[in-house]
C-alpha positions in Angstrom: 3.2 -18.3 19.0 5.2 -17.8 15.8 2.3 -15.8 14.3 2.1 -13.6 17.4 5.8 -12.9 17.2 5.3 -12.1 13.5 2.5 -9.6 14.2 4.7 -7.9 16.8 7.6 -7.7 14.4 5.5 -6.2 11.6 3.7 -3.8 13.9 5.5 -1.6 16.3 2.9 0.9 17.7 4.4 4.2 18.8 2.8 5.3 22.0 3.6 9.0 21.4 1.6 8.9 18.2 -1.3 6.7 19.3 -1.9 7.8 22.9 -5.5 9.2 23.3 -6.2 8.9 19.6 -9.1 7.3 17.8 -7.5 4.9 15.3 -9.0 3.3 12.1 -7.3 0.1 10.9 -7.9 -1.0 7.4 -7.2 -4.7 6.6 -7.8 -6.9 3.5 -9.7 -9.6 5.4 -10.4 -11.3 8.7 -10.0 -15.1 8.5 -9.8 -16.5 12.0 -9.7 -13.3 13.9 -6.5 -14.0 15.8 -4.3 -11.5 13.9 -7.0 -8.8 14.1 -7.4 -9.2 17.8 -3.6 -9.0 18.3 -3.5 -5.8 16.2 -6.3 -4.2 18.2 -4.6 -5.2 21.5 -1.2 -3.8 20.4 -2.8 -0.5 19.4 -4.9 -0.1 22.5 -1.8 -1.2 24.6 0.0 1.8 23.0 -2.7 4.1 24.4 -5.2 4.5 21.7 -8.6 5.6 23.0 -10.5 3.7 20.3 -9.7 1.2 17.6 -12.1 0.8 14.6 -11.6 -1.9 12.0 -12.6 -1.6 8.4 -12.2 -4.7 6.2 -11.8 -4.3 2.4 -13.7 -7.6 1.7 -16.9 -9.2 2.7 -16.8 -11.6 5.6 -15.2 -14.9 4.7 -17.8 -17.6 5.4 -16.6 -20.5 3.2 -13.5 -22.4 2.4 -12.0 -22.3 -1.1 -11.9 -25.5 -3.1 -10.4 -24.0 -6.2 -6.8 -23.3 -5.3 -6.6 -20.8 -2.4 -5.4 -22.4 0.9 -8.0 -21.4 3.4 -9.0 -22.8 6.8 -12.0 -25.1 7.2 -15.4 -23.5 7.5 -15.3 -24.3 11.2 -12.2 -22.1 11.7 -13.6 -19.1 9.8 -14.7 -16.5 12.4 -17.4 -15.0 10.1 -18.9 -18.4 9.5 -19.3 -18.9 13.3 -20.0 -15.4 14.6 -22.1 -12.4 13.7 -20.3 -9.1 12.8 -21.0 -7.8 16.3 -19.7 -11.0 18.0 -16.6 -10.8 15.7 -16.1 -7.2 16.8 -16.3 -8.3 20.5 -13.9 -11.2 19.8 -11.2 -9.0 18.3 -11.8 -6.2 20.8 -12.5 -3.4 18.3 -14.8 -0.5 19.1 -16.4 -0.9 15.7 -16.1 -3.3 12.7 -17.3 -3.0 9.2 -16.8 -5.1 6.0 -17.2 -4.3 2.3 -20.7 -5.5 1.5 -20.8 -8.5 -0.9 -23.2 -6.7 -3.2 -20.8 -3.7 -3.5 -17.9 -6.1 -4.3 -20.0 -7.7 -7.0 -21.0 -4.3 -8.4 -17.3 -3.2 -8.4 -16.2 -6.3 -10.3 -19.2 -6.7 -12.7 -17.4 -5.2 -15.7 -13.8 -6.2 -15.0 -14.4 -9.8 -13.8 -18.0 -10.8 -14.5 -17.2 -14.5 -13.6 -15.4 -13.7 -10.4 -15.8 -16.5 -7.9 -17.1 -15.2 -4.6 -17.9 -18.5 -3.0 -15.7 -17.8 0.1 -17.9 -14.7 0.7 -21.3 -16.0 -0.4 -21.2 -19.8 0.1 -22.4 -20.1 -3.5 -19.9 -22.4 -5.3 -19.9 -22.5 -9.1 -19.4 -26.2 -8.9 -20.4 -27.8 -5.5 -17.3 -29.2 -3.7 -18.9 -32.6 -3.3 -19.3 -32.8 -7.1 -15.6 -31.9 -7.5 -14.7 -34.8 -5.2 -11.7 -32.8 -3.9 -10.7 -31.4 -0.5 -9.5 -28.0 0.4 -5.9 -27.3 -0.6 -5.0 -27.3 3.1 -6.3 -30.9 3.5 -3.8 -32.4 1.2 -0.8 -34.1 2.8 2.7 -33.4 1.4 3.9 -36.8 0.4 7.4 -35.5 -0.5 6.9 -35.5 -4.2 
């Protein structure tokens, strides 16, 4: 509920601007799909005829074990659903992600050792060998 309220505070669709329009929303990623579905609902609720989502990363299919606090694989929408099923879940008229190969090509010279495990599922060191949990699995012990 707090996240819903935060989305509404950040986004205040103006009906006079959106009514009857075809809207393209660009976002950095879709993790669980809940925020994207709220954004689509808000924009359609303001009268947009269509809402198309474009995501500036590949679908996130794996948790990060190297320092980024991500949900478990089971909570990642792209790990559970196809792109079409994700589109239906968020209520968008179309949905497209940056292809993983294009991301790799873009970063090849700047960051040749870029970890893309959350997008590819290919971990540089398998998590079981690291003997660690996701950052989000650690309990704050007050230290």
